[in-house]
C-alpha positions as a LaTeX table, in Angstrom:
\begin{tabular}{lrrr}
\hline
Residue & $x$ (\AA) & $y$ (\AA) & $z$ (\AA) \\
\hline
Met1 & $-0.73$ & 4.79 & 20.05 \\
Ala2 & $-1.20$ & 7.82 & 17.84 \\
Ser3 & $-4.79$ & 8.49 & 16.84 \\
Ser4 & $-3.89$ & 8.21 & 13.13 \\
Asp5 & $-2.20$ & 4.83 & 13.79 \\
Phe6 & $-5.32$ & 3.65 & 15.59 \\
Glu7 & $-7.64$ & 4.78 & 12.79 \\
Gly8 & $-5.44$ & 2.96 & 10.27 \\
Ala9 & $-5.47$ & $-0.19$ & 12.41 \\
Met10 & $-9.27$ & $-0.03$ & 12.65 \\
Gln11 & $-9.62$ & 0.33 & 8.87 \\
Glu12 & $-7.30$ & $-2.65$ & 8.32 \\
Ala13 & $-9.20$ & $-4.75$ & 10.89 \\
Arg14 & $-12.54$ & $-3.94$ & 9.26 \\
Ala15 & $-11.16$ & $-4.85$ & 5.83 \\
Ala16 & $-9.88$ & $-8.13$ & 7.33 \\
Leu17 & $-13.35$ & $-8.87$ & 8.72 \\
Asp18 & $-14.80$ & $-8.35$ & 5.26 \\
Met19 & $-12.34$ & $-10.97$ & 3.94 \\
Ile20 & $-12.79$ & $-13.57$ & 6.70 \\
Ile21 & $-16.55$ & $-13.65$ & 6.14 \\
Lys22 & $-15.78$ & $-14.55$ & 2.54 \\
Gly23 & $-13.69$ & $-17.48$ & 3.82 \\
Asp24 & $-10.22$ & $-15.86$ & 3.70 \\
Ala25 & $-8.29$ & $-15.37$ & 6.97 \\
Glu26 & $-5.06$ & $-14.04$ & 5.40 \\
Ala27 & $-5.74$ & $-10.34$ & 6.10 \\
Tyr28 & $-6.34$ & $-11.04$ & 9.80 \\
Lys29 & $-3.22$ & $-13.21$ & 9.97 \\
Ala30 & $-1.17$ & $-10.34$ & 8.57 \\
Leu31 & $-2.50$ & $-7.96$ & 11.23 \\
Tyr32 & $-2.22$ & $-10.06$ & 14.35 \\
Ser33 & 0.88 & $-10.02$ & 16.50 \\
Asp34 & 3.41 & $-12.83$ & 16.43 \\
Ser35 & 3.94 & $-12.31$ & 20.16 \\
Glu36 & 3.37 & $-15.27$ & 22.49 \\
Glu37 & 1.02 & $-13.01$ & 24.52 \\
Ile38 & $-1.61$ & $-12.83$ & 21.76 \\
Thr39 & $-5.03$ & $-14.26$ & 22.64 \\
Leu40 & $-8.12$ & $-14.82$ & 20.50 \\
Ala41 & $-11.49$ & $-15.95$ & 21.80 \\
Asn42 & $-13.51$ & $-17.13$ & 18.82 \\
Pro43 & $-17.32$ & $-17.26$ & 18.68 \\
Phe44 & $-17.07$ & $-20.79$ & 17.22 \\
Gly45 & $-15.50$ & $-21.89$ & 20.49 \\
Gly46 & $-12.20$ & $-22.06$ & 22.25 \\
Ile47 & $-9.57$ & $-19.57$ & 23.31 \\
Ala48 & $-6.34$ & $-19.51$ & 21.33 \\
His49 & $-3.06$ & $-18.47$ & 22.98 \\
Gly50 & 0.08 & $-17.63$ & 21.03 \\
Pro51 & 0.51 & $-17.09$ & 17.31 \\
Asp52 & 0.28 & $-20.74$ & 16.21 \\
Glu53 & $-3.06$ & $-21.34$ & 17.94 \\
Val54 & $-4.41$ & $-17.97$ & 16.78 \\
Ile55 & $-3.52$ & $-18.71$ & 13.13 \\
Glu56 & $-5.20$ & $-22.13$ & 13.38 \\
Thr57 & $-8.30$ & $-20.56$ & 14.98 \\
Leu58 & $-8.53$ & $-17.87$ & 12.30 \\
Asp59 & $-8.33$ & $-20.52$ & 9.56 \\
Arg60 & $-11.03$ & $-22.57$ & 11.27 \\
Ala61 & $-13.27$ & $-19.51$ & 11.67 \\
Ala62 & $-12.81$ & $-18.54$ & 8.00 \\
Ser63 & $-13.76$ & $-22.05$ & 6.90 \\
Asn64 & $-17.22$ & $-21.51$ & 8.42 \\
Phe65 & $-18.04$ & $-18.47$ & 6.25 \\
Arg66 & $-18.58$ & $-17.67$ & 2.60 \\
Asp67 & $-20.20$ & $-15.01$ & 0.42 \\
Gly68 & $-20.28$ & $-12.49$ & 3.27 \\
His69 & $-20.08$ & $-8.73$ & 3.58 \\
Thr70 & $-20.13$ & $-6.30$ & 6.47 \\
Thr71 & $-23.27$ & $-4.26$ & 7.09 \\
Gly72 & $-22.21$ & $-2.01$ & 9.96 \\
Phe73 & $-20.24$ & $-1.32$ & 13.10 \\
Glu74 & $-21.51$ & 0.11 & 16.37 \\
Thr75 & $-18.81$ & 1.46 & 18.66 \\
Ile76 & $-19.87$ & 1.07 & 22.28 \\
Glu77 & $-16.60$ & 2.06 & 23.97 \\
Gln78 & $-13.23$ & 3.20 & 22.70 \\
Leu79 & $-10.08$ & 4.38 & 24.44 \\
Val80 & $-6.84$ & 5.43 & 22.73 \\
Thr81 & $-3.67$ & 6.20 & 24.72 \\
Pro82 & $-0.09$ & 6.64 & 23.47 \\
Asp83 & 0.69 & 2.92 & 24.06 \\
Leu84 & $-2.64$ & 1.11 & 23.97 \\
Ala85 & $-6.09$ & 1.26 & 22.42 \\
Tyr86 & $-9.22$ & $-0.61$ & 23.37 \\
Thr87 & $-12.51$ & $-1.03$ & 21.53 \\
Leu88 & $-15.83$ & $-2.64$ & 22.29 \\
Glu89 & $-18.02$ & $-2.83$ & 19.20 \\
Ile90 & $-20.84$ & $-4.72$ & 17.62 \\
Glu91 & $-19.79$ & $-5.93$ & 14.18 \\
Arg92 & $-22.69$ & $-6.67$ & 11.86 \\
Phe93 & $-22.45$ & $-8.73$ & 8.70 \\
Val94 & $-24.26$ & $-11.24$ & 6.52 \\
Ala95 & $-22.72$ & $-14.50$ & 5.37 \\
Lys96 & $-23.46$ & $-18.09$ & 4.55 \\
Val97 & $-22.46$ & $-20.11$ & 7.60 \\
Gly98 & $-21.45$ & $-23.75$ & 7.59 \\
Ala99 & $-23.42$ & $-25.86$ & 5.12 \\
Ser100 & $-26.29$ & $-23.37$ & 4.86 \\
Ser101 & $-27.06$ & $-21.94$ & 1.44 \\
Asp102 & $-28.92$ & $-19.01$ & 3.04 \\
Leu103 & $-27.32$ & $-15.75$ & 4.09 \\
Ser104 & $-27.58$ & $-15.15$ & 7.83 \\
Asp105 & $-27.58$ & $-11.82$ & 9.65 \\
Ile106 & $-24.86$ & $-11.94$ & 12.30 \\
Ala107 & $-23.97$ & $-9.48$ & 15.04 \\
Leu108 & $-20.93$ & $-10.05$ & 17.25 \\
Arg109 & $-19.90$ & $-8.13$ & 20.36 \\
Val110 & $-16.17$ & $-7.74$ & 19.84 \\
Ser111 & $-13.62$ & $-6.32$ & 22.26 \\
Cys112 & $-10.04$ & $-5.74$ & 21.11 \\
Met113 & $-6.87$ & $-4.36$ & 22.62 \\
Tyr114 & $-4.30$ & $-2.84$ & 20.28 \\
Gly115 & $-0.64$ & $-2.25$ & 21.12 \\
Ser116 & 1.58 & 0.53 & 19.81 \\
Arg117 & 2.28 & $-1.56$ & 16.68 \\
Thr118 & $-0.82$ & $-2.49$ & 14.66 \\
Met119 & $-2.52$ & $-5.31$ & 16.57 \\
Ala120 & 0.75 & $-6.02$ & 18.45 \\
Gly121 & 0.04 & $-8.09$ & 21.51 \\
Ser122 & $-3.62$ & $-7.84$ & 20.64 \\
Ser123 & $-6.37$ & $-9.71$ & 22.35 \\
Cys124 & $-9.80$ & $-10.01$ & 20.76 \\
Thr125 & $-13.02$ & $-11.64$ & 21.83 \\
Gly126 & $-16.16$ & $-12.06$ & 19.74 \\
Thr127 & $-19.51$ & $-13.16$ & 21.15 \\
Pro128 & $-22.77$ & $-13.55$ & 19.22 \\
Thr129 & $-25.40$ & $-11.09$ & 20.38 \\
Arg130 & $-28.89$ & $-12.24$ & 21.25 \\
Glu131 & $-30.26$ & $-10.39$ & 18.25 \\
Ser132 & $-28.43$ & $-12.51$ & 15.68 \\
Ala133 & $-27.06$ & $-15.92$ & 16.58 \\
Arg134 & $-26.93$ & $-16.80$ & 12.87 \\
Arg135 & $-30.51$ & $-15.83$ & 12.12 \\
Pro136 & $-31.40$ & $-16.48$ & 8.45 \\
Arg137 & $-32.21$ & $-13.34$ & 6.51 \\
Asn138 & $-35.76$ & $-12.61$ & 5.44 \\
Arg139 & $-35.93$ & $-12.38$ & 1.67 \\
\hline
\end{tabular}
């Protein structure tokens, strides 16, 4: 995967995160592979295999969020080769979660594998960090 392709994929993925925490999964759906090998482990539970399950999981995840925006990204590890890229990051954002009317600070440890086509054959896992776990924001 060319470095410029990887950077573009990362920008698109971060823009998709900004949309899903507003309740809209369409940007992620457009990025993810339609390959049967795709896997998504969602912090709301379950592991989705194949495009149909992944799309359903993304919709379910988006339905849990509203009024969100990203606040930062911490790259822990990153590897880019001609055919594959891998990232381990902490994604930070605020959003209203579930029925709550309060914004919560959220930090997820997210690992993703990217194929030579943007997100092709990708596999992503997000896990809440101990520091966040949907902690309401101080006002």
